[in-house]
N, C-alpha and C positions, 0 to 999 in steps of 0.2 A: 504494500500500500504506500502511496506517496506520503511523505511525512507532512506535507502541507495540507493534507485532506483529512478532516475529522468531522464527525457529526455528533450532535448532542441531542439525544431523544427527549430531554427535559426542557429544551430551550423555548418551546412554544412555536418555533419556526419549523415548518415542514422540512423533513430531512432532504427531500429532493431539491428544495430551494437552497438549503445550506450547501449542497453539492454544487449547484449552479453558481452560486455566489463565490464559492471558493475557487472554482475553475476560472471564473472571470477574473478574480483577483490574482490568481497565479499567472494569467496571461498579462494582466496589467503590469505586474512587477517583474515579469520576465522569468518566472519559475518554469512556466511552460512556454515552449517556442513552437512556431509553425513547423509541421512535419513530425512532431513528437506524437507517439502513440499513447493513448490513455489505456488504463487497465480494462480488461474485458468486463462485461457486466457481471458475469459469474464470479470472477476473481474479486472485483471491488465489493460486491455484495457479501462475499465470504469474509473479506478483510474487515469490513465495517460492521459485520453481523446485522445486516438489514436485508429486506426482501429485494430480490432482483428487479421487481417491477419499479421500485423506487429509483434504482439506477437507470433503468430504461426511460422513465419519465424525465429524469435530469438530463440524460444524454439527448433525448428528443427535443427538450427545450433549448439546449445548447446548439443543436443542429439547426433548429428553427431560427436562432439568432445568427447563424452563419459562422459560429466559432469553431465547430467541429464537423466532421463528416465521417460516415461509416463507409469504408472501402472494402469491397469483397477481397478476401485474402489478406488484407492489411489491417483489419480491425478499425477501431475508432481513432481518427487522427485529427490533431489540431490543425486548423486551416487559417485562422485569423492571426493577425499580428497587431497587437495593441501597444507596441513600443512607440518611441518618439515623444511627441508632446504630452501624450497621456501618461507615459512613464515618468516624465519630468514632474508632472502634477502629482503623481502618486508618491514620488520621492519627497516632494515638499510636504505632502500630507503626512507622510511617515515621520518626518522630522518635527512636524507640528504636534503629533501624538507623543513623541519623545519629550518635547518641551512640556506638554501638559502633565506627563507622567512625573517628570522631575519636579515640577511645581507642586503637584499633589503630594509627592514624597516629602518635600520640604514642609508643606502645610501640616503633614502628619508628624513632623519632628523626627523623621528618619535620619539616621547618621549617614552622611554622604559616602563614607567609606563602605558601609554596609550595602547601600544602594548600588554602588559601583561594583562591589564583589558579586552581588546577585546578578547584575547585568552581564558581567563578564562570564559568570557561570552559565547563564542562558545562552550567550553567544557560543560558548564552547560546546554546550550540549547540542544546540541546533546544528551547528556546522559539522560536528562529529556524526550526528545522525544523517545529515545530508550526504556526507562522504560515504558512509556505510551504504546508504540507499543507492548511490551512484555505482557502487561496486557490484550490485546485484545484477 
């Protein structure tokens, strides 16, 4: 399962919508690139422990949006490229969220050293997981 894709059955947001939004976000930030293959419906349903019909609905919505397409013999492939100016906007939005996070941490009286240590730990964990995912 891609490390960038998770679903929360308790969020109140339908799981297929969560998948659609996360695939769109992965395209926006460059985690997914045109030509990349998405997991099969069966594999993703198994990895996320949800019904295959949920994946089918998400993939159908993404295909309707022109972001992915099913190709005989090749599976489901990313066809849209959302990089460029949209990517620049996403990077700015990310740094805005980081600024808000730091401001909130300061408001809660968190020690800057502790915040930095947690941030570095999350960076290390994520990039290590990403590296392992790339080896598969």
